[in-house]
C-alpha positions in Angstrom: 88.2 109.5 88.5 89.5 106.1 89.5 87.0 103.7 91.0 83.2 104.1 91.7 82.2 102.3 94.9 78.8 101.9 96.5 78.6 103.1 100.1 77.6 100.8 102.9 73.8 100.9 103.6 72.5 103.9 105.6 71.0 103.2 109.0 67.9 104.8 110.4 66.5 106.2 107.1 63.0 107.5 108.1 60.6 110.3 107.5 62.2 112.4 110.1 65.4 111.3 111.8 69.2 111.1 111.7 70.4 108.7 109.0 74.0 107.5 109.3 76.5 105.8 107.1 79.8 104.2 108.1 82.4 105.0 105.3 84.9 102.5 106.6 84.8 100.6 103.3 86.5 103.7 101.7 89.5 103.7 104.1 92.7 103.2 102.3 91.7 105.2 99.3 91.6 108.9 98.4 87.9 110.0 98.3 87.2 112.5 95.5 83.4 112.7 95.6 80.4 111.2 97.3 77.1 111.1 95.5 73.9 110.7 97.5 70.9 109.0 95.7 67.5 110.0 97.0 64.4 107.9 96.4 61.0 107.1 97.9 57.6 108.7 97.9 58.5 112.2 98.7 62.2 113.0 99.4 63.9 116.1 98.2 67.3 117.7 98.8 65.5 120.4 100.9 64.6 117.7 103.3 68.3 117.0 104.1 68.4 119.7 106.8 71.8 118.8 108.1 74.7 117.0 106.4 77.8 116.4 108.5 80.9 114.4 107.6 83.0 113.4 110.6 86.6 112.2 110.4 88.0 110.6 113.6 84.9 112.1 115.3 85.7 115.7 114.1 83.2 117.6 111.9 84.9 118.4 108.6 81.8 119.1 106.6 78.7 121.0 107.8 76.0 121.9 105.3 72.5 121.1 104.1 71.0 119.6 101.0 69.7 122.9 99.7 72.9 124.8 100.3 75.2 122.1 98.9 72.9 121.7 95.8 73.1 125.5 95.1 76.9 125.4 95.6 77.3 122.5 93.2 74.9 124.1 90.6 77.0 127.2 90.8 80.0 125.1 89.8 78.1 123.8 86.8 77.4 120.3 88.2 74.3 118.7 86.7 71.3 119.4 89.0 69.7 115.9 89.0 66.6 115.9 91.2 67.5 112.5 92.8 71.2 113.1 93.3 73.3 115.3 95.5 77.1 115.6 95.1 79.5 116.2 98.0 82.6 117.1 96.1 86.1 117.2 97.7 87.9 117.6 94.4 87.6 120.1 91.5 86.7 118.0 88.5 87.2 120.9 86.1 90.6 122.1 87.4 93.2 122.7 84.7 95.7 120.2 85.9 95.5 116.7 87.3 97.1 117.8 90.5 94.5 120.6 90.8 91.7 118.1 90.2 92.8 115.9 93.1 93.7 118.7 95.5 91.4 118.5 98.4 90.4 114.9 98.0 90.4 113.1 101.3 93.4 110.8 101.4 92.3 108.5 104.2 95.8 107.0 104.6 96.9 110.3 106.2 95.8 109.9 109.9 92.1 109.0 109.3 90.9 106.0 111.2 87.1 106.5 111.0 84.8 108.3 108.6 81.1 108.7 109.2 78.3 110.6 107.3 75.3 111.9 109.4 72.3 113.2 107.6 69.2 114.7 109.3 66.1 114.0 107.3 63.1 116.2 108.0 59.6 115.8 106.6 60.1 113.1 104.0 57.6 110.3 103.1 59.0 106.7 102.8 62.5 107.9 101.9 65.3 105.7 100.6 68.9 106.9 100.7 72.0 105.3 99.1 75.3 106.6 98.1 78.3 106.1 95.8 81.9 107.3 96.1 84.4 108.2 93.4 87.8 107.1 94.8 91.4 106.9 93.7 94.6 105.5 95.1 96.4 107.4 97.9 98.1 110.6 96.8 101.6 109.1 96.9 103.1 110.8 93.8 106.0 113.1 94.5 104.1 116.1 93.1 101.3 115.5 95.6 103.5 115.3 98.7 103.3 119.0 99.7 99.4 118.9 99.6 98.6 115.3 100.4 97.3 116.2 103.9 95.1 119.0 102.7 91.4 118.1 102.5 88.4 120.2 101.4 86.5 121.2 104.5 83.2 123.0 104.7 82.3 125.0 107.7 79.1 127.0 108.2 78.0 129.9 110.4 74.7 131.7 110.8 74.8 135.5 111.0 72.1 138.1 111.7 72.2 141.3 109.7 70.2 143.9 111.6 69.4 146.4 108.8 70.5 147.6 105.4 74.0 148.9 105.2 77.7 147.8 105.0 79.0 145.7 107.8 82.2 143.9 108.8 81.3 140.2 108.6 83.0 137.4 110.5 83.2 134.1 108.7 84.7 130.8 109.9 88.5 130.6 109.8 88.9 133.8 107.7 90.3 136.2 110.3 94.0 136.6 110.8 93.4 136.5 114.6 92.2 132.9 114.2 95.3 131.9 112.3 93.7 132.3 108.9 93.1 129.5 106.3 93.4 128.6 102.7 90.2 129.7 101.1 88.7 128.1 98.1 85.3 129.8 98.2 83.1 131.8 100.6 79.4 131.3 99.9 76.9 133.8 101.3 73.4 132.4 101.3 71.6 135.7 101.3 68.6 137.3 99.5 69.9 140.8 100.1 73.7 140.9 99.8 74.6 143.3 97.1 78.3 143.9 97.3 81.5 142.6 98.9 84.9 144.1 99.7 87.8 142.1 101.1 91.0 143.6 102.5 94.2 141.7 103.3 96.8 143.7 105.2 94.8 146.8 104.4 94.9 146.2 100.7 91.7 145.7 98.8 91.8 142.3 97.0 88.1 142.0 96.1 85.6 144.7 95.3 82.5 143.6 93.5 78.7 143.9 93.3 76.3 141.1 93.0 75.5 142.0 89.4 79.1 142.2 88.3 80.1 139.1 90.3 77.4 137.0 88.6 78.3 138.3 85.2 82.0 137.7 85.7 81.5 134.2 87.0 79.2 133.3 84.1 82.1 134.3 81.8 84.0 131.5 83.4 81.1 129.1 82.9 79.9 129.2 86.4 76.1 129.3 87.0 75.1 132.1 89.4 72.3 131.1 91.8 69.5 133.2 93.2 70.0 134.0 96.9 73.7 133.1 96.7 76.7 135.5 96.6 79.9 133.6 95.9 83.4 134.9 96.5 85.4 132.5 94.3 89.2 133.1 93.9 89.5 129.9 91.8 86.7 130.9 89.4 89.1 130.1 86.5 89.4 126.6 87.8 93.1 127.2 88.7 93.6 126.0 92.3 96.9 127.9 92.6 94.7 131.0 92.9 93.3 130.1 96.4 93.3 132.9 98.9 95.6 132.2 101.9 94.9 134.3 105.0 97.4 132.3 107.0 100.2 134.8 106.1 98.0 137.9 106.8 98.6 140.3 109.6 95.1 141.7 109.2 92.0 140.7 107.2 88.6 142.4 106.8 85.5 141.3 105.0 82.9 144.0 104.3 79.5 143.0 103.0 76.7 145.3 101.9 73.0 144.4 102.3 69.9 146.1 101.0 67.8 144.8 104.0 68.3 143.0 107.3 68.1 139.3 107.4 69.6 136.1 108.8 72.1 134.5 106.5 74.3 131.4 106.4 77.9 131.6 105.3 79.8 128.5 104.2 83.5 128.5 103.8 85.3 126.0 101.6 88.9 125.6 102.8 91.9 123.4 102.3 93.2 122.3 105.6 94.6 119.2 107.3 92.4 117.2 109.7 94.5 118.5 112.6 93.5 122.1 111.9 90.7 123.9 114.0 
């Protein structure tokens, strides 16, 4: 962590409406984390029904307060009721380079940065924010990864019935060019198992029960209604899964009942991708 900087004031903070924040005061730095501070009469993370971060007008984060809170609690981040972390870094990575990998170096082609948050059903809410920033990633060791930023993309999928199905998630398929995957988060009450194949070879085969137990061994905190595929569970970012070099990829998920799920993919990609 370098500097902690207060965000510019949010505009249009109301019971139900789209609040916006211009992050122009962070340009010139490398943004590691943004922490939202919620206040007011009644204002919870569940009332943040859409969180989008836009760089040069392009959506690079697409999530909600509830989903991001569960994702961060899984990673062992303190679940403060009035605070929500949007983390581009990995604060518990085993190397300094790993900690900073994915932070948004705004000096690499970013001219505008804006946070848009949909508030739904609050009472007299207040919203502020703080950023943890550092200098641009200009060290020689950072050169190969300087343009990579942590991006979060979401998709809603309908599972019609119990069974095992091939599931399409954003930017995973080799036919889409693949990506560098940090985590895939399945927000599902009924997902019980996962198999991933790369070039026809099984690289992941787990059940919900085993996955939760194994991740807890690595001091992660499994969450109800969340199945996480986490190739960097040991906090070593060199273990990310790249499907860029794959000829074929397949993701098979097993469900005990039909439902509508949301999948969030955390990837390392430059702004120019997608």
